[in-house]
ZARO-33964 format. One line per field, with one value per residue (C-alpha): residue number from 1; residue in three letters; x, y negated, z negated. Coordinates in Angstrom, 2 decimals. Each point is the difference from the previous one (the first is absolute). Example, Ala and Ser with C-alpha at 12.3 -4.5 7.8 and 13.67 -1.06 7.14 Angstrom:
% ZARO-33964
k: 1;2
r: ALA;SER
u: 12.30;1.37
v: 4.50;-3.44
w: -7.80;0.66
END
This chain:
% ZARO-33964
k: 1;2;3;4;5;6;7;8;9;10;11;12;13;14;15;16;17;18;19;20;21;22;23;24;25;26;27;28;29;30;31;32;33;34;35;36;37;38;39;40;41;42;43;44;45;46;47;48;49;50;51;52;53;54;55;56;57;58;59;60;61;62;63;64;65;66;67;68;69;70;71;72;73;74;75;76;77;78;79;80;81;82;83;84;85;86;87;88;89;90;91;92;93;94;95;96;97;98;99;100;101;102;103;104;105;106;107;108;109;110;111;112;113;114;115;116;117;118;119;120;121;122;123;124;125;126;127;128;129;130;131;132;133;134;135;136;137;138;139;140;141;142;143;144;145;146;147;148;149;150;151;152;153;154;155;156;157;158;159;160;161;162;163;164;165;166;167;168;169;170;171;172;173;174;175;176;177;178;179;180;181;182;183;184;185;186;187;188;189;190;191;192;193;194;195;196;197;198;199;200;201;202;203;204;205;206;207;208;209;210;211;212;213;214;215;216;217;218;219;220;221;222;223;224;225;226;227;228;229;230;231;232;233;234;235;236;237;238;239;240;241;242;243;244;245;246;247;248;249;250;251;252;253;254;255;256;257;258;259;260;261;262;263;264;265;266;267;268;269;270;271;272;273;274;275;276;277;278;279;280;281;282;283;284;285;286;287;288;289;290;291;292;293;294;295;296;297;298;299;300;301;302;303;304;305;306;307;308;309;310;311;312;313;314;315;316;317;318;319;320;321;322;323;324;325;326;327;328;329;330;331;332;333;334;335;336;337;338;339;340;341;342;343;344;345;346;347;348;349;350;351;352;353;354;355;356;357;358;359;360;361;362;363;364;365;366;367;368;369;370;371;372;373;374;375;376;377;378;379;380;381;382;383;384;385;386;387;388;389;390;391;392;393;394;395;396;397;398;399;400;401;402;403;404;405;406;407;408;409;410;411;412;413;414;415;416;417;418;419;420;421;422;423;424;425;426
r: UNK;UNK;UNK;UNK;UNK;UNK;UNK;UNK;UNK;UNK;UNK;UNK;UNK;UNK;UNK;UNK;UNK;UNK;UNK;UNK;UNK;UNK;UNK;UNK;UNK;UNK;UNK;UNK;UNK;UNK;UNK;UNK;UNK;UNK;UNK;UNK;UNK;UNK;UNK;UNK;UNK;UNK;UNK;UNK;UNK;UNK;UNK;UNK;UNK;UNK;UNK;UNK;UNK;UNK;UNK;UNK;UNK;UNK;UNK;UNK;UNK;UNK;UNK;UNK;UNK;UNK;UNK;UNK;UNK;UNK;UNK;UNK;UNK;UNK;UNK;UNK;UNK;UNK;UNK;UNK;UNK;UNK;UNK;UNK;UNK;UNK;UNK;UNK;UNK;UNK;UNK;UNK;UNK;UNK;UNK;UNK;UNK;UNK;UNK;UNK;UNK;UNK;UNK;UNK;UNK;UNK;UNK;UNK;UNK;UNK;UNK;UNK;UNK;UNK;UNK;UNK;UNK;UNK;UNK;UNK;UNK;UNK;UNK;UNK;UNK;UNK;UNK;UNK;UNK;UNK;UNK;UNK;UNK;UNK;UNK;UNK;UNK;UNK;UNK;UNK;UNK;UNK;UNK;UNK;UNK;UNK;UNK;UNK;UNK;UNK;UNK;UNK;UNK;UNK;UNK;UNK;UNK;UNK;UNK;UNK;UNK;UNK;UNK;UNK;UNK;UNK;UNK;UNK;UNK;UNK;UNK;UNK;UNK;UNK;UNK;UNK;UNK;UNK;UNK;UNK;UNK;UNK;UNK;UNK;UNK;UNK;UNK;UNK;UNK;UNK;UNK;UNK;UNK;UNK;UNK;UNK;UNK;UNK;UNK;UNK;UNK;UNK;UNK;UNK;UNK;UNK;UNK;UNK;UNK;UNK;UNK;UNK;UNK;UNK;UNK;UNK;UNK;UNK;UNK;UNK;UNK;UNK;UNK;UNK;UNK;UNK;UNK;UNK;UNK;UNK;UNK;UNK;UNK;UNK;UNK;UNK;UNK;UNK;UNK;UNK;UNK;UNK;UNK;UNK;UNK;UNK;UNK;UNK;UNK;UNK;UNK;UNK;UNK;UNK;UNK;UNK;UNK;UNK;UNK;UNK;UNK;UNK;UNK;UNK;UNK;UNK;UNK;UNK;UNK;UNK;UNK;UNK;UNK;UNK;UNK;UNK;UNK;UNK;UNK;UNK;UNK;UNK;UNK;UNK;UNK;UNK;UNK;UNK;UNK;UNK;UNK;UNK;UNK;UNK;UNK;UNK;UNK;UNK;UNK;UNK;UNK;UNK;UNK;UNK;UNK;UNK;UNK;UNK;UNK;UNK;UNK;UNK;UNK;UNK;UNK;UNK;UNK;UNK;UNK;UNK;UNK;UNK;UNK;UNK;UNK;UNK;UNK;UNK;UNK;UNK;UNK;UNK;UNK;UNK;UNK;UNK;UNK;UNK;UNK;UNK;UNK;UNK;UNK;UNK;UNK;UNK;UNK;UNK;UNK;UNK;UNK;UNK;UNK;UNK;UNK;UNK;UNK;UNK;UNK;UNK;UNK;UNK;UNK;UNK;UNK;UNK;UNK;UNK;UNK;UNK;UNK;UNK;UNK;UNK;UNK;UNK;UNK;UNK;UNK;UNK;UNK;UNK;UNK;UNK;UNK;UNK;UNK;UNK;UNK;UNK;UNK;UNK;UNK;UNK;UNK;UNK;UNK;UNK;UNK;UNK;UNK;UNK;UNK;UNK;UNK;UNK;UNK;UNK;UNK;UNK;UNK;UNK;UNK;UNK;UNK;UNK;UNK;UNK;UNK;UNK;UNK;UNK;UNK;UNK;UNK;UNK
u: 133.55;-2.33;-1.12;2.60;-2.26;-2.72;2.57;1.39;-3.51;-0.74;3.15;-0.88;-3.57;1.11;2.59;-2.39;-2.63;2.27;2.97;-1.61;-0.94;3.45;1.96;-2.38;0.37;3.76;0.33;-1.93;2.26;3.35;-0.86;2.02;-1.84;3.12;0.76;-3.65;-0.08;3.29;-1.39;-3.21;1.99;2.12;-3.18;-1.13;3.34;-0.30;-3.47;1.32;2.75;-2.00;-3.63;0.75;1.45;-2.02;-3.29;-2.10;-0.62;-3.59;0.36;2.37;-0.39;1.03;2.94;1.28;-0.40;1.74;2.89;0.39;-0.03;2.70;2.15;-0.62;1.05;3.16;0.73;-0.30;2.03;2.81;-0.18;0.05;2.97;1.87;-0.83;1.33;3.20;0.50;-0.66;2.58;2.53;-0.79;-1.68;-3.64;-1.90;-3.58;-2.86;-0.28;-2.44;-1.92;-1.12;-3.72;-2.32;-1.68;-1.94;-1.55;-1.48;-3.70;-0.91;-2.61;-0.24;-2.52;1.81;3.32;-1.19;-1.66;3.20;1.96;-2.35;0.29;3.78;0.23;-1.90;2.02;-0.17;3.79;-0.25;-0.98;-3.21;2.09;2.06;-3.14;-1.50;3.18;0.47;-3.67;0.22;3.24;-0.89;-3.77;-0.53;2.93;1.07;3.60;2.01;-0.13;-3.80;-0.36;2.47;-1.92;-3.25;1.35;2.13;3.36;3.22;0.22;3.17;-1.83;-2.88;2.42;1.69;-3.37;-1.04;3.39;-0.17;-3.52;1.15;2.98;-2.30;-2.23;3.04;1.43;-3.38;-0.34;-3.45;-2.10;-1.44;-3.29;-3.43;-0.39;-2.98;-2.29;0.54;3.32;-1.76;-2.64;2.66;2.10;-3.06;-0.64;3.60;-0.41;-3.18;1.63;2.90;-2.31;-2.05;3.21;1.07;-3.38;-0.19;3.47;-1.17;-3.48;1.06;3.76;1.47;2.68;1.29;-1.36;-2.96;-3.40;-0.02;2.26;-2.57;2.37;0.58;-3.73;-0.79;2.57;-1.66;-3.35;1.57;1.58;-3.31;-1.77;2.69;-0.26;-3.80;0.27;2.48;-1.96;-3.62;-1.58;1.36;-2.47;2.79;1.97;-3.17;-0.60;3.49;-0.52;-3.38;1.49;2.89;-2.13;-2.58;2.53;2.11;-3.03;0.29;3.57;-1.03;-2.07;2.45;1.79;-1.56;1.21;2.72;1.28;-1.47;-1.29;-3.79;-1.48;-2.63;-3.13;1.07;0.96;-1.74;-1.47;-0.49;3.79;0.00;0.99;-3.23;1.77;2.07;-3.16;-1.74;2.93;0.12;-3.69;0.13;2.90;-1.88;-3.11;2.16;1.35;-3.55;-0.96;2.94;-0.93;-3.56;1.45;1.74;3.42;1.31;0.46;2.28;1.31;0.40;-3.57;-1.27;2.08;-1.17;-3.60;0.65;1.61;-3.01;-2.30;1.93;0.11;-3.78;-0.74;-0.43;0.41;1.82;-3.31;-1.33;2.64;-1.49;2.21;-2.10;0.79;3.66;0.23;-1.56;2.53;2.85;-1.36;0.19;3.47;1.19;-1.02;1.46;3.27;0.54;2.62;0.61;-0.59;-3.34;-0.96;0.91;-2.14;-2.78;0.11;-0.50;-2.93;-1.72;0.56;-1.81;-2.70;-1.00;1.75;3.56;-0.13;-0.59;3.12;2.05;-1.10;1.42;3.21;0.36;0.00;2.92;3.57;1.49;3.54;-0.63;0.29;3.16;0.45;-2.55;-2.15;-3.09;-1.46;0.40;-1.31;-3.15;-0.42;0.27;-2.69;-2.38;0.63;-0.61;-3.34;-0.86;0.63;3.07;2.18;2.81;0.54;-0.30;2.69;2.33;-0.60;0.59;3.19;1.27;-0.85;1.82;3.19;-0.10;-0.57;2.97;-1.98;0.14;-3.42;-1.68;1.75;-1.31;-3.58;0.27;1.54;-2.78;-2.68;1.71;0.01;-3.67;-0.97;2.09;-1.67;-3.38;1.02;1.13;-3.18;-2.27;2.03
v: -135.82;3.05;1.26;2.66;2.30;-0.15;0.77;2.96;1.35;-0.45;1.94;2.81;0.16;-0.04;2.71;2.29;-0.45;0.25;2.19;3.24;-1.52;-1.53;3.16;2.12;-2.16;-0.25;3.76;0.56;-2.44;1.16;3.68;-0.39;-0.37;-1.12;-2.71;-1.05;-0.46;-1.95;-2.34;-0.52;-0.75;-2.47;-1.80;-0.08;-1.48;-2.60;-0.94;-0.33;-2.30;-2.13;-0.25;-1.88;-2.78;0.16;1.10;3.12;0.47;0.00;3.69;1.66;3.46;-1.25;-1.91;3.11;2.15;-2.52;-0.39;3.77;0.50;-2.63;1.73;3.26;-1.44;-1.40;3.44;1.78;-2.65;0.39;3.77;-0.39;-2.38;2.45;2.82;-2.02;-0.92;3.63;1.02;-2.48;1.62;3.34;1.55;-0.19;3.25;0.96;-1.80;-3.75;-1.60;-3.10;-2.68;0.62;-2.85;-0.35;-3.12;1.72;2.82;-0.13;0.28;2.69;-0.96;2.56;2.88;-1.25;0.05;3.38;1.39;-1.37;1.64;3.35;-0.39;-0.75;3.24;2.21;3.71;0.16;-2.20;0.98;-1.51;-2.23;-1.28;-0.57;-2.11;-2.07;-0.54;-0.92;-2.64;-1.30;-0.07;-0.36;-1.71;-2.37;0.58;-0.44;2.96;-1.48;-0.30;3.62;1.21;-1.78;1.49;3.55;-0.60;0.83;-1.98;-2.33;1.76;3.35;-1.35;-1.62;3.36;1.70;-2.49;0.21;3.80;-0.16;-2.24;2.26;3.04;-1.71;-0.78;3.52;1.57;-2.33;-1.02;-1.22;-3.48;0.93;0.73;3.81;1.56;2.98;2.23;-1.68;-3.35;1.47;1.64;-3.17;-2.13;2.26;-0.60;-3.76;-0.05;2.21;-2.44;-3.01;1.87;0.91;-3.67;-1.11;2.71;-0.76;-3.57;0.84;2.67;-0.10;3.46;-1.23;-3.07;-2.55;-1.36;1.58;-1.54;-1.75;-2.25;-1.30;3.54;0.81;-3.23;0.87;3.40;-1.72;-2.37;2.90;1.90;-3.04;-0.30;3.66;-0.15;-3.05;1.79;3.27;-1.19;3.03;2.45;0.54;1.07;-3.24;-1.90;2.48;-0.62;-3.75;0.35;2.20;-2.33;-3.16;1.43;1.53;-3.15;-2.08;1.41;-1.13;-3.19;2.02;2.83;-1.93;-1.93;-3.38;1.71;1.99;3.27;2.34;0.26;3.18;-0.16;0.45;-2.67;-2.64;-3.36;0.36;-3.75;-0.13;2.28;-1.87;-0.29;-1.09;3.20;2.03;-1.76;0.71;3.62;0.65;-1.64;2.25;3.04;-1.01;-0.24;3.49;1.32;-1.48;1.82;3.22;-0.27;-0.10;3.31;-1.14;2.34;-1.34;1.28;-0.48;-3.78;-0.54;2.35;-1.61;-3.43;1.23;1.05;-3.36;-1.76;1.74;-1.61;-3.38;-0.06;0.82;-3.22;1.89;3.26;1.67;-0.88;2.18;2.80;2.80;2.67;-1.59;-0.36;3.66;1.04;-2.13;1.59;3.45;-0.98;-1.51;3.23;1.87;-2.56;-0.71;2.53;-0.77;-0.12;-3.76;0.29;2.83;-2.04;-2.90;2.44;1.25;-3.57;-0.51;3.26;-0.79;-3.31;1.23;3.05;0.61;0.35;3.79;-0.33;-2.13;2.34;2.92;-1.75;-0.73;3.62;1.19;-2.31;1.25;-2.74;1.04;-1.62;-3.39;0.84;-2.12;-2.63;-1.35;0.09;3.41;-0.30;-3.59;1.01;3.06;-2.28;-2.30;2.89;1.55;-3.36;-0.29;3.51;-1.06;2.25;-2.73;2.14;1.70;-3.36;-1.52;2.91;-0.43;-3.77;0.50;2.45;-2.45;-2.83;2.05;0.64;-3.60;-2.01;-3.26;-1.90;-1.65;3.29;1.76;-2.62;0.53;3.77;-0.25;-2.37;2.42;2.84;-2.07;-0.96;3.66;0.94;-2.79;1.38;3.44;-1.48;-2.00;2.96;2.30
w: -49.25;-0.11;-3.41;-0.90;-2.02;2.66;2.69;-1.93;-0.50;3.71;0.92;-2.40;1.31;3.65;-0.59;-1.87;2.72;3.03;-0.94;1.22;3.35;0.28;-0.82;2.08;3.11;-0.40;-0.47;3.23;1.81;-1.41;-0.71;-3.21;-3.33;-1.89;2.55;0.10;-3.75;0.09;2.66;-1.94;-3.16;1.97;1.02;-3.63;-1.09;2.75;-1.26;-3.55;1.27;2.44;-1.12;-3.25;2.20;3.21;-1.58;0.60;3.76;1.29;0.96;-2.51;1.60;3.44;-1.50;-1.79;3.13;2.26;-2.45;-0.40;3.79;0.46;-2.60;1.84;3.34;-1.63;-1.50;3.35;1.78;-2.51;0.45;3.80;-0.14;-2.19;2.41;2.95;-1.78;-0.98;3.60;1.22;-2.27;1.60;-3.03;1.09;0.49;0.68;1.66;0.09;-2.37;0.99;-2.41;-0.51;0.93;-3.39;0.98;3.02;-2.06;-0.86;-3.68;-0.60;-3.64;-1.23;1.71;-1.36;-3.60;0.40;1.55;-2.94;-2.52;1.77;0.19;-3.73;-0.69;2.34;-0.99;-0.36;-3.11;-3.53;-1.46;-2.29;2.92;2.07;-2.77;-0.43;3.73;0.50;-2.72;1.50;3.70;-0.05;-3.35;0.33;-3.62;-1.07;-1.23;-3.51;0.07;1.15;-2.64;-2.76;1.26;-0.28;-3.12;1.56;0.31;2.98;1.16;-0.11;2.05;2.44;0.55;0.46;2.68;1.74;0.05;1.44;2.85;0.63;0.08;2.56;2.14;-0.23;0.79;3.01;-1.22;2.90;-0.42;1.62;-1.42;-0.04;1.71;-0.49;-3.00;-0.83;-0.32;-2.33;-2.15;-0.17;-0.78;-3.00;-1.11;0.41;-2.09;-2.65;-0.32;-0.34;-2.61;-1.86;-0.04;-1.33;-2.67;-1.29;-0.57;-1.29;-2.50;-0.48;-0.48;-2.39;-1.75;-2.43;1.93;0.75;3.50;2.49;1.71;2.70;1.28;-0.08;1.85;2.65;0.42;0.58;2.54;1.89;0.00;1.46;2.64;0.96;0.17;2.26;2.26;0.14;-0.43;1.70;-2.59;-2.89;-2.32;0.38;-0.90;-2.82;-1.37;0.15;-1.75;-2.72;-0.79;0.13;-2.41;-2.39;0.17;-0.99;-3.53;-0.68;-1.80;-2.47;-0.68;-2.77;-2.88;-1.27;-2.06;2.96;-1.23;2.75;0.34;1.46;2.76;-2.11;-2.49;2.57;0.23;3.48;0.37;0.34;3.02;3.18;1.97;3.18;0.03;-0.64;2.89;2.31;-1.13;0.48;3.44;1.04;-1.33;1.99;3.13;-0.64;-0.38;3.39;1.62;-1.83;1.29;3.52;-0.58;-1.25;-2.71;-3.53;-2.71;-3.52;0.07;1.19;-2.70;-2.74;1.14;-0.18;-3.61;-0.84;1.53;-2.48;-2.85;1.76;0.45;-3.65;-1.97;-3.29;-0.77;-0.89;3.47;1.68;2.12;-1.29;1.72;3.37;-0.95;-1.04;3.33;1.89;-1.97;0.90;3.68;-0.49;-1.65;3.15;2.41;-1.81;-2.79;-2.61;-3.75;-0.40;1.80;-2.36;-3.07;1.21;0.89;-3.59;-1.24;2.38;-0.98;-3.66;0.44;2.39;-2.03;-3.31;-1.36;0.32;3.76;0.26;-2.15;2.20;3.08;-1.91;-1.13;3.63;0.80;0.04;-2.19;0.99;3.39;-1.70;-1.90;-3.13;1.06;-2.86;2.23;-0.97;-3.80;0.05;1.90;-2.22;-3.02;1.39;0.66;-3.43;-1.64;1.80;-1.16;-3.61;-0.37;-1.45;-1.42;3.36;1.75;-2.23;0.81;3.76;-0.12;-2.01;2.61;2.78;-1.81;-0.30;3.74;1.12;1.32;0.02;-3.29;0.35;0.91;-2.87;-2.45;1.23;-0.37;-3.47;-1.07;1.20;-1.85;-3.20;0.44;0.28;-3.02;-1.96;1.02;-1.27;-3.34;-0.36;0.74;-2.22
END
């Protein structure tokens, strides 16, 4: 009898690795994303029922695909039989439908997965729906896993995913890879969704925990997949590089008590060197493409900034002048309030706190709503300038704005430290 825990792990691993290819191929064959997902889930259920007894097949991916195809053929045969019986009763209308020959179709696996990614990020969907559907169809996550990642009820997430599928059906979304300007626009949407997924795991917007590592790890996996499917696009490699390098710090972002640790205080020996190696390799590949005339953008530039941190063995070795120059370029290429806030940090480190505060003063803080980002960065710069009373006030404001408990605790602690400094000096 096969080892049950090993078999369960093998099923989970095979599903996570193959679900996108499976759903993508089945969607191409059936032209119905709902049906494709049902068939893929049927194959998963069959694996859960049979593999514990028969053992893990030598080629799990092929087994899942064959099983799903057979279920698909059975589905269409039942539908065809029903159509014929209805026709015999004199109620049939419209053109005849033939049972598709699923076994005769060739599997263009890479194209299938890329089609599925583009479909999940269709412009008719909201960014939140795109993220949920990408995790469901491409990531192979359950509705419960996605709901936990975004801190919503499972029923709410289930409704969101169902509405997204319905929207795709009503908009008659084409299961083909777009071309020309539409492809470029959709690729931007795809990368934005993957970046959103990673960021929600790396720095949770709300809730009790500082991070949700499983969600961040899924973002990295999706970025690797996209870079592998579109390897001639510098920005897909740039996105992969950015997420790999940022993700390398996750093991150092909490201390042994679970308290968040900011970048400059992190133990860099705890950074994941394999992720850094992968990230720097992807960034080098993007640079080769850029040297050949391929345009680069915000992900390449952000990855170049992250690489500066990754290469510095100690915080004091960080080349802040180079980072500030890269942020200046990024502000031109992809202007926005978050870029400006980070540029303020870089200028404050590269030159002096006043230089950072000057960048911050030019920013329209209303663009970020009630985000704690601006007051927290202002507090950091004021603290470095020795203006501890003002820094404490800024950190207190930031803490009241934060919806993340761990982040709020860090901000409150920094406010208290600055107040203590004021009391001591007074």
